[in-house]
C-alpha positions in Angstrom: -44.2 19.5 10.6 -46.2 21.5 13.0 -44.6 23.3 15.9 -45.4 22.2 19.4 -48.1 24.1 21.1 -48.5 24.7 24.8 -51.5 22.3 24.8 -49.4 19.3 23.5 -48.6 16.9 26.3 -44.9 16.4 26.9 -43.4 13.2 25.5 -42.9 10.4 28.0 -39.3 10.0 29.1 -37.6 7.0 27.3 -34.8 4.8 28.6 -31.8 4.1 26.5 -33.2 0.6 25.6 -36.5 2.3 24.6 -34.7 4.7 22.3 -33.0 1.8 20.5 -36.3 0.0 20.0 -38.1 3.2 18.9 -35.5 3.9 16.3 -36.2 0.4 14.7 -40.0 1.0 15.0 -39.8 4.4 13.4 -37.9 2.8 10.4 -40.1 -0.3 10.0 -43.5 0.4 11.5 -45.9 -1.3 11.8 -43.7 -4.2 12.9 -43.8 -7.2 15.2 -41.5 -7.6 18.2 -39.7 -10.4 16.3 -38.9 -8.0 13.5 -37.4 -5.5 16.0 -35.5 -8.3 17.8 -34.0 -9.5 14.5 -33.0 -6.0 13.5 -31.2 -5.6 16.8 -29.8 -9.2 17.1 -26.3 -8.4 15.8 -25.8 -5.1 17.6 -27.6 -5.8 20.9 -28.0 -9.6 21.3 -31.3 -9.2 23.1 -33.6 -12.2 23.4 -37.1 -12.0 21.9 -38.7 -12.0 25.3 -36.7 -9.0 26.4 -37.7 -7.0 23.3 -41.4 -8.1 23.5 -41.6 -7.3 27.3 -40.1 -3.9 26.7 -42.4 -3.1 23.8 -45.4 -4.2 25.9 -44.3 -1.7 28.6 -43.8 1.0 26.0 -47.5 0.5 25.0 -48.4 1.1 28.6 -46.3 4.2 28.7 -48.0 5.5 25.6 -44.8 5.3 23.4 -46.2 2.6 21.2 -49.5 1.4 20.0 -50.4 -2.3 19.4 -52.8 -3.7 16.8 -53.6 -7.4 17.0 -54.4 -9.3 13.9 -55.3 -12.9 14.8 -52.2 -13.9 16.8 -49.9 -11.2 15.4 -49.2 -8.0 17.4 -48.1 -5.1 15.2 -46.5 -2.2 16.9 -46.4 1.4 15.7 -45.0 4.6 17.3 -47.4 6.7 19.3 -45.0 9.7 19.2 -42.9 11.2 16.4 -39.1 11.3 16.5 -39.3 15.1 16.8 -41.6 14.9 19.8 -39.4 12.4 21.5 -36.3 14.5 20.8 -38.1 17.6 22.0 -39.1 15.9 25.3 -35.6 14.7 25.8 -34.2 18.2 25.2 -36.7 19.7 27.6 -35.7 17.3 30.4 -32.0 18.0 29.8 -32.6 21.7 29.9 -34.6 21.4 33.1 -32.1 19.2 34.9 -28.8 20.7 33.8 -29.5 24.3 32.9 -32.6 25.2 34.9 -34.7 25.3 31.7 -32.6 28.0 30.0 -31.4 27.4 26.4 -28.7 30.1 26.2 -26.5 28.6 29.0 -26.7 25.2 27.3 -25.7 26.7 24.0 -22.9 28.6 25.7 -21.7 25.4 27.4 -21.7 23.5 24.1 -19.7 26.2 22.3 -17.2 26.5 25.1 -16.8 22.9 26.1 -17.1 21.0 22.8 -14.5 21.0 20.1 -16.6 22.3 17.3 -15.3 22.0 13.8 -15.3 25.0 11.4 -18.2 23.4 9.6 -20.2 23.0 12.8 -19.5 26.6 13.7 -20.7 27.7 10.3 -23.8 25.6 10.6 -24.6 27.2 14.0 -24.2 30.7 12.4 -26.6 29.7 9.6 -29.2 28.3 12.1 -29.0 31.6 14.1 -29.3 33.6 10.9 -32.4 31.6 9.8 -33.9 31.9 13.3 -33.5 35.7 13.1 -35.3 35.8 9.8 -38.3 33.9 11.3 -38.7 36.4 14.2 -38.9 39.5 11.9 
């Protein structure tokens, strides 16, 4: 997957509800609002009208696209999972850490109870990042 360039527009901020819906869309796209509602019925209990209204708003926000075939609306993602995660991370960095990554990483290392496996994974990530910059 291509790296983000400075000319890429930032991903639109998503609410918690939109994240839940996007995860279903990314798995099943293109899909109808009914398909999304059925996939979330057990875990969320949302009515069809709630899901459809939210998905319509997500089209307006540029998160989803809609293709109408006769009377069926099929929704697809307008952004990739990576772009959505990148946008969410950038907003978190700006709000909580003044845009600086190192303080965030320090906070995670100091405040979270990392397992030995997670610590080893972090070491590997840093090692790989160091190889890319050479």
